[in-house]
C-alpha positions as CSV (number, residue, x, y, z in Angstrom):
1,M,181.9,105.3,83.5
2,K,180.5,102.6,85.7
3,K,183.5,103.0,88.2
4,V,182.8,106.7,88.3
5,V,179.0,106.0,89.1
6,L,180.1,103.6,91.8
7,L,182.4,106.0,93.4
8,F,179.8,108.8,93.5
9,I,177.3,106.6,95.3
10,S,180.2,105.7,97.7
11,L,181.0,109.3,98.4
12,T,177.1,109.9,98.8
13,L,177.0,107.2,101.4
14,A,179.8,108.8,103.2
15,G,178.0,112.1,103.0
16,V,174.9,110.6,104.5
17,A,176.9,109.3,107.6
18,I,178.5,112.7,108.0
19,L,175.4,114.7,107.7
20,S,173.4,112.5,110.1
21,G,175.8,113.5,112.8
22,C,175.9,109.9,113.9
23,T,178.8,107.7,115.0
24,A,177.3,104.2,115.3
25,A,178.5,102.3,118.4
26,P,178.0,98.6,118.5
27,A,174.6,97.8,119.6
28,G,174.8,96.7,123.4
29,S,178.4,98.0,123.8
30,G,177.0,100.0,126.9
31,D,180.1,102.2,127.5
32,D,179.6,105.8,128.5
33,G,183.2,106.8,127.2
34,G,184.6,106.7,130.6
35,G,184.7,102.9,131.2
36,A,181.3,102.8,133.1
37,T,178.7,100.5,131.9
38,V,175.3,102.2,131.0
39,E,172.2,100.3,131.3
40,A,169.8,101.0,128.2
41,E,166.5,102.7,129.2
42,Y,164.8,101.1,126.2
43,Q,165.9,97.5,125.2
44,W,164.3,96.2,122.2
45,R,164.5,93.4,119.6
46,V,164.7,93.8,115.9
47,S,163.7,90.7,114.0
48,N,164.8,90.2,110.4
49,F,163.9,87.2,108.2
50,L,165.9,88.2,105.2
51,G,169.1,86.5,104.3
52,E,172.2,87.7,106.2
53,A,174.5,88.2,103.2
54,G,172.2,90.6,101.6
55,V,172.5,94.5,101.6
56,G,169.1,94.8,103.4
57,S,170.2,92.9,106.5
58,R,173.6,94.7,106.6
59,S,171.5,98.0,106.7
60,I,169.1,96.7,109.3
61,R,172.1,96.0,111.6
62,H,173.3,99.2,110.7
63,F,170.1,100.9,112.0
64,C,170.5,99.1,115.4
65,D,174.0,100.4,115.7
66,V,173.2,103.9,114.6
67,L,170.2,104.1,117.1
68,Y,172.5,103.1,120.0
69,G,175.1,105.6,119.0
70,I,172.8,108.7,118.5
71,S,170.9,107.8,121.8
72,D,174.1,107.4,123.9
73,G,173.1,104.1,124.8
74,R,169.6,104.8,125.9
75,V,168.1,102.5,123.2
76,D,169.6,99.1,122.7
77,A,167.9,97.4,119.8
78,K,169.3,93.9,119.6
79,Y,169.4,92.3,116.1
80,Y,168.2,89.0,115.4
81,G,168.6,87.9,111.9
82,S,168.0,84.7,109.8
83,A,164.4,84.4,110.8
84,A,165.5,83.4,114.4
85,L,162.4,85.1,115.8
86,G,160.1,84.4,112.9
87,D,159.4,84.8,109.2
88,S,157.5,87.8,107.9
89,E,154.1,86.5,108.8
90,E,155.3,85.7,112.5
91,N,156.9,89.2,112.6
92,F,153.7,90.8,111.7
93,D,151.6,88.9,114.4
94,A,154.3,89.6,117.0
95,V,154.7,93.3,116.2
96,Q,150.9,93.9,116.0
97,A,150.4,92.3,119.3
98,G,153.1,94.1,121.1
99,E,155.0,90.9,121.7
100,L,157.9,92.3,119.4
101,E,159.2,95.7,119.3
102,I,160.5,95.9,115.7
103,G,160.3,93.6,112.9
104,V,160.9,93.4,109.1
105,I,157.8,92.6,107.3
106,S,156.8,92.3,103.6
107,P,153.6,94.2,102.8
108,Y,151.1,91.7,101.5
109,S,147.3,92.1,101.0
110,G,146.8,89.4,103.6
111,F,148.0,91.7,106.1
112,H,146.0,94.6,104.8
113,E,143.9,94.9,101.6
114,L,145.3,98.4,100.9
115,Q,148.9,96.6,100.5
116,N,147.6,95.3,97.1
117,V,148.9,98.6,96.0
118,K,152.5,97.4,96.7
119,G,152.3,95.3,93.5
120,L,151.4,97.9,91.0
121,P,152.6,96.2,87.8
122,F,155.2,98.2,85.8
123,A,155.2,101.2,88.2
124,G,158.7,102.4,89.1
125,S,160.4,100.8,86.0
126,T,163.4,103.3,86.3
127,W,165.2,104.5,89.5
128,E,164.0,108.0,88.9
129,A,160.3,106.8,88.9
130,V,161.0,104.6,92.0
131,D,162.3,107.6,94.0
132,T,159.4,109.7,93.0
133,L,156.7,107.0,93.8
134,F,158.1,105.2,96.8
135,Y,160.4,107.6,98.7
136,G,160.0,111.0,100.5
137,D,156.4,111.9,100.0
138,G,155.6,109.6,97.2
139,L,152.1,108.5,96.8
140,I,152.3,104.9,96.9
141,R,154.5,105.3,100.0
142,Q,151.7,107.2,101.7
143,I,149.2,104.6,100.9
144,I,151.4,101.8,102.2
145,D,152.4,103.7,105.4
146,H,148.7,104.4,105.8
147,S,147.9,100.6,105.6
148,W,150.4,99.8,108.3
149,D,149.0,102.5,110.5
150,L,145.5,100.7,110.2
151,C,147.4,97.5,111.3
152,G,148.6,99.0,114.5
153,M,152.1,99.6,113.2
154,K,154.4,102.6,112.5
155,C,156.5,102.4,109.3
156,L,160.1,103.5,110.1
157,G,161.7,102.8,106.8
158,Y,162.0,101.0,103.4
159,I,164.6,98.2,102.7
160,E,164.9,97.9,98.9
161,N,164.9,94.6,97.3
162,S,164.9,96.1,93.7
163,H,162.9,95.3,90.7
164,M,160.9,92.1,90.3
165,V,162.6,89.9,87.8
166,Y,162.1,86.2,86.9
167,I,164.4,83.3,87.5
168,N,164.0,79.6,86.6
169,K,165.9,76.5,86.0
170,V,164.5,75.4,82.7
171,R,165.2,78.1,79.8
172,P,165.7,81.7,79.0
173,I,162.7,83.9,79.1
174,L,162.4,86.5,76.3
175,T,158.6,86.3,75.4
176,P,155.3,85.3,77.4
177,D,155.3,82.0,75.6
178,D,158.5,81.1,77.2
179,F,156.7,80.5,80.5
180,D,154.7,77.8,78.8
181,G,154.3,74.7,81.3
182,L,156.6,76.3,83.7
183,K,155.6,76.3,87.6
184,I,156.5,79.7,89.0
185,R,156.2,80.8,92.4
186,V,154.2,83.9,92.8
187,P,153.7,85.8,96.1
188,P,150.5,85.3,97.9
189,S,148.7,88.7,96.7
190,D,145.9,89.3,94.4
191,V,147.8,91.7,92.4
192,Y,151.0,89.5,91.9
193,V,148.7,86.5,91.1
194,K,146.5,88.4,88.5
195,T,149.4,90.1,87.0
196,F,151.2,86.8,86.3
197,E,148.1,85.2,85.0
198,R,147.7,87.9,82.5
199,M,151.5,88.4,81.7
200,A,152.3,84.7,81.1
201,P,148.9,82.8,80.5
202,K,150.7,79.5,79.6
203,G,152.5,79.7,82.9
204,I,151.5,78.0,86.2
205,G,151.4,80.0,89.4
206,E,152.1,78.6,92.7
207,T,151.8,80.7,95.9
208,I,154.1,78.7,98.2
209,P,155.7,80.5,101.3
210,W,159.0,82.5,100.5
211,T,160.8,80.4,103.2
212,E,160.1,77.2,101.0
213,T,161.1,78.7,97.6
214,Y,164.8,77.5,97.6
215,T,164.0,74.0,98.5
216,S,161.1,73.8,96.2
217,L,163.3,75.0,93.3
218,E,166.0,72.5,94.4
219,R,163.5,69.6,94.5
220,G,161.5,70.7,91.2
221,V,158.4,71.5,93.1
222,V,158.5,74.7,91.2
223,D,160.6,75.7,88.2
224,G,161.1,79.4,88.9
225,T,160.1,82.3,91.0
226,V,160.0,86.0,91.1
227,N,163.2,87.4,92.4
228,Y,165.6,90.4,93.0
229,I,169.1,90.8,92.0
230,S,169.9,92.0,95.7
231,V,168.8,88.6,97.1
232,Y,169.5,86.3,94.2
233,E,173.1,85.6,95.1
234,A,172.7,86.3,98.8
235,S,169.9,83.7,99.1
236,K,172.0,81.3,96.9
237,F,169.2,81.0,94.2
238,N,171.9,81.1,91.6
239,E,172.8,77.6,92.7
240,V,169.2,76.3,91.7
241,A,167.9,78.7,89.0
242,K,170.6,79.7,86.4
243,F,168.2,81.7,84.0
244,Y,167.3,85.2,84.9
245,T,165.3,87.7,82.9
246,D,164.9,91.4,83.9
247,I,161.2,91.7,83.2
248,N,161.0,94.3,86.0
249,Q,157.5,93.7,86.5
250,M,157.5,96.0,89.7
251,Y,159.5,97.5,92.4
252,N,159.9,95.6,95.6
253,W,160.9,96.3,99.2
254,D,160.3,95.3,102.7
255,N,159.5,97.6,105.7
256,L,160.9,98.1,109.2
257,L,158.1,98.5,111.5
258,I,157.6,99.2,115.1
259,N,154.5,98.5,117.3
260,K,152.4,101.6,117.0
261,E,151.4,102.0,120.6
262,L,155.0,101.7,121.7
263,Y,156.2,104.3,119.2
264,E,153.4,106.7,120.4
265,S,154.5,106.1,124.1
266,L,158.0,107.3,123.4
267,P,159.1,110.9,124.3
268,D,159.7,113.1,121.4
269,D,163.5,113.2,121.5
270,V,163.5,109.2,121.3
271,R,161.0,109.1,118.3
272,D,163.2,111.7,116.5
273,M,166.4,109.4,117.2
274,V,164.5,106.3,115.9
275,L,163.4,108.2,112.8
276,E,166.9,109.5,112.1
277,A,168.3,106.0,112.5
278,A,165.8,104.6,110.1
279,D,166.6,107.4,107.6
280,V,170.2,106.5,107.6
281,M,169.4,102.9,107.3
282,E,167.0,103.7,104.2
283,A,169.5,105.7,102.4
284,D,172.4,103.3,103.1
285,C,170.2,100.5,101.9
286,R,169.2,102.2,98.7
287,F,172.5,103.4,97.4
288,T,174.6,100.4,98.6
289,N,172.1,98.0,96.9
290,R,172.0,99.8,93.4
291,A,175.9,100.0,93.7
292,S,176.2,96.3,94.3
293,H,174.1,95.2,91.3
294,L,177.0,95.1,88.6
295,E,179.4,93.2,90.9
296,I,176.5,90.6,91.9
297,M,175.8,90.1,88.3
298,A,179.5,89.5,87.4
299,R,180.0,86.9,90.2
300,C,176.8,85.1,89.3
301,E,178.0,85.0,85.6
302,E,181.1,83.3,86.7
303,T,179.0,80.5,88.4
304,G,176.8,80.0,85.4
305,T,174.0,82.2,85.5
306,Q,172.6,83.3,82.1
307,F,171.3,86.9,82.2
308,T,168.8,88.0,79.7
309,F,168.1,91.7,79.4
310,L,165.0,92.6,77.6
311,T,164.9,95.4,75.0
312,P,162.2,98.1,75.6
313,E,160.2,96.4,72.7
314,Q,160.5,92.9,74.2
315,R,159.3,94.1,77.6
316,Q,156.4,96.0,76.1
317,V,155.0,92.8,74.9
318,F,154.6,91.6,78.6
319,I,153.3,95.1,79.5
320,D,150.8,94.8,76.7
321,N,149.7,91.4,78.0
322,V,149.0,92.7,81.5
323,N,147.2,96.0,80.4
324,P,148.3,97.6,83.7
325,Y,146.0,100.5,83.9
326,Q,142.9,98.4,83.1
327,L,144.3,96.1,86.1
328,Y,144.7,99.1,88.2
329,E,141.0,100.2,88.0
330,E,139.9,96.6,88.6
331,L,141.9,96.2,91.9
332,Y,142.3,99.6,93.2
333,K,139.5,102.0,92.3
334,D,136.6,100.9,94.7
335,L,139.4,100.0,97.2
336,L,141.0,103.5,97.3
337,E,137.5,105.1,97.4
338,E,136.6,103.2,100.5
339,Y,139.7,104.2,102.4
340,Y,139.9,107.8,100.9
341,P,136.4,108.9,100.4
342,G,135.9,112.0,98.4
343,E,139.6,112.3,97.6
344,K,139.8,110.9,94.2
345,M,142.7,108.7,95.2
346,Y,142.4,106.3,92.3
347,E,142.9,109.1,89.8
348,Q,145.6,110.6,91.9
349,L,147.4,107.2,91.9
350,V,147.1,106.7,88.1
351,N,148.2,110.2,87.5
352,A,151.1,109.9,89.7
353,V,152.4,106.6,88.1
354,K,152.0,108.1,84.5
355,E,153.9,111.2,85.4
356,A,156.7,109.2,87.1
357,E,157.0,106.9,84.0
358,G,156.5,109.6,81.4
359,V,153.3,108.2,80.1
360,A,151.3,110.6,78.0
């Protein structure tokens, strides 16, 4: 059955490529088919801070190639990976200032307070709920995209990381009490911090930068971190944290962003091509990422990872500790009223999450 699912996903990806009408030439090849060199009308840089072995980075490179292909070489988006041009925070500063055309950035409340909505605890616990809330015209996507607009950026696409799990180097996690005394790296956002404090009151949250997480685990500065199966192996966390629990606290992604002023200055046909390439990237990343999970887990088990898969009853204990809808009201009600006056956006958000999750 699993092989059938993987085959279906592979065929779907092939369909995406065919339907897009795109043949992706290597970025920067500059060949017009007749042997002459074509100088690109638009020469951009795309900065990615993610690990190069992951599905997300492959999909971002694919975006550059697709854009070059469908623009017939008019748009040459040069890919820079492994944080060569900066981490998420540096990408944010550079794209916002117009010093970098396109960058991969993680939405955090430090960039804009509306991005607290990213960390909705236990929203999108199934793939069906994820696709409803975070893709297409999903309400959470609308709010996050609006926050980027307020930062002077246009969101081109989502780069899926998967569900938030917890990894550590000490012991398996089956209950909130198993976090007792463990120092856990938590992303620097109010919703992440408050969710962890409620979920695991005996744990110790540490908000160190993402780029320092591996060495902090290796040296014992922290005992564990939130993580995602799609980057667990790619970033080699399986070398330093052998215990993995699928708490699935929330759904996580990164964004591909372009400077808003640059985007709005483009002619309509170039904008359309940029968005088309981003759509192909997003679909490629989602399907490939989900198809890769079983293979990643099998490889990590061979190198000593101990996977703990919670039952619905075990996960419900973590959810009950958080009391997510109470936390939603505390964090989001006044915030959403401020940015969406008179629209009852908080009520819309709660109703959208409950509907997607099948909560009465």
